[in-house]
C-alpha positions as CSV (number, residue, x, y, z in Angstrom):
1,M,-223.6,84.0,-39.1
2,K,-220.4,83.6,-37.1
3,S,-221.1,86.8,-35.1
4,L,-224.7,85.7,-34.4
5,L,-223.4,82.4,-33.0
6,A,-220.8,84.3,-30.9
7,K,-223.6,86.6,-29.6
8,L,-225.8,83.6,-28.7
9,A,-223.0,81.8,-27.0
10,G,-222.1,84.9,-25.0
11,F,-225.8,85.3,-24.1
12,S,-226.1,81.7,-23.0
13,S,-222.9,81.9,-20.9
14,A,-224.1,85.1,-19.3
15,I,-227.3,83.5,-18.3
16,F,-225.5,80.4,-17.1
17,N,-223.0,82.5,-15.1
18,F,-225.9,84.4,-13.5
19,Y,-228.1,81.4,-12.5
20,A,-225.4,78.7,-11.8
21,P,-224.5,80.0,-8.3
22,I,-228.2,80.5,-7.4
23,L,-229.2,77.0,-8.6
24,K,-226.2,75.4,-6.9
25,S,-227.0,76.8,-3.5
26,V,-230.7,76.1,-3.8
27,F,-230.3,72.5,-4.9
28,A,-227.2,71.7,-2.9
29,S,-228.6,72.8,0.4
30,G,-231.9,71.0,0.2
31,A,-231.1,68.1,-2.1
32,A,-227.9,67.1,-0.2
33,A,-229.9,66.7,3.0
34,L,-232.8,65.0,1.4
35,L,-231.0,62.6,-1.0
36,P,-230.4,59.8,1.5
37,I,-234.0,60.0,2.7
38,A,-235.2,60.0,-0.9
39,L,-233.1,56.9,-1.7
40,E,-234.8,55.0,1.1
41,I,-238.3,56.1,0.1
42,V,-237.7,55.3,-3.6
43,R,-236.2,51.9,-2.7
44,S,-239.2,51.1,-0.5
45,L,-241.7,52.0,-3.3
46,S,-239.8,50.1,-6.0
47,D,-241.4,46.8,-5.2
48,T,-245.0,48.0,-5.0
49,N,-247.6,47.4,-7.7
50,K,-248.0,51.1,-8.3
51,T,-247.3,52.7,-11.7
52,G,-244.3,54.9,-12.2
53,S,-246.2,58.1,-11.8
54,Q,-248.0,56.8,-8.7
55,K,-244.7,55.9,-7.2
56,R,-243.3,59.3,-8.0
57,E,-246.2,61.1,-6.4
58,A,-246.0,58.9,-3.4
59,A,-242.3,59.5,-3.0
60,V,-242.8,63.3,-3.4
61,K,-245.5,63.2,-0.7
62,L,-243.5,61.1,1.7
63,L,-240.3,63.1,1.2
64,T,-242.2,66.4,1.7
65,Q,-243.7,65.0,5.0
66,T,-240.3,63.8,6.2
67,A,-238.5,67.0,5.3
68,T,-241.1,69.0,7.2
69,K,-240.8,66.7,10.2
70,Q,-237.0,67.1,10.2
71,G,-237.2,70.9,9.8
72,I,-235.8,70.9,6.3
73,D,-237.4,73.7,4.2
74,A,-237.4,72.6,0.6
75,A,-239.4,73.8,-2.3
76,E,-241.5,71.3,-4.3
77,S,-239.1,71.6,-7.2
78,V,-236.2,70.6,-5.0
79,I,-238.2,67.7,-3.6
80,R,-239.1,66.5,-7.1
81,F,-235.5,67.0,-8.3
82,T,-234.3,64.9,-5.3
83,V,-236.8,62.1,-6.0
84,E,-235.8,62.0,-9.6
85,S,-232.1,62.0,-8.6
86,A,-232.7,59.1,-6.3
87,V,-234.5,57.1,-9.0
88,Q,-231.6,57.6,-11.4
89,K,-229.1,56.6,-8.7
90,L,-230.9,53.4,-8.0
91,K,-231.2,52.6,-11.7
92,T,-227.4,52.9,-12.0
93,Q,-227.0,50.5,-9.1
94,E,-229.1,47.8,-10.7
């Protein structure tokens, strides 16, 4: 059992070590530039009568449009990650 756990831990760390630099560069480049914009968008949508999922989709759409206008190339996953990060940041500020 102990060797199985050691193998699983080694496998997990190998995967993490492989993907961590890739994920860091992908998210850091796009998300860092988009986070201030996402914060403003999420803040502006917070007082609307929309449901949470409607606000999320509106924020994703607005952030995608803004990123495109500003020449920021970000995948939808980065956009969604940034919107969710902005929501969490605003929740901690309340």
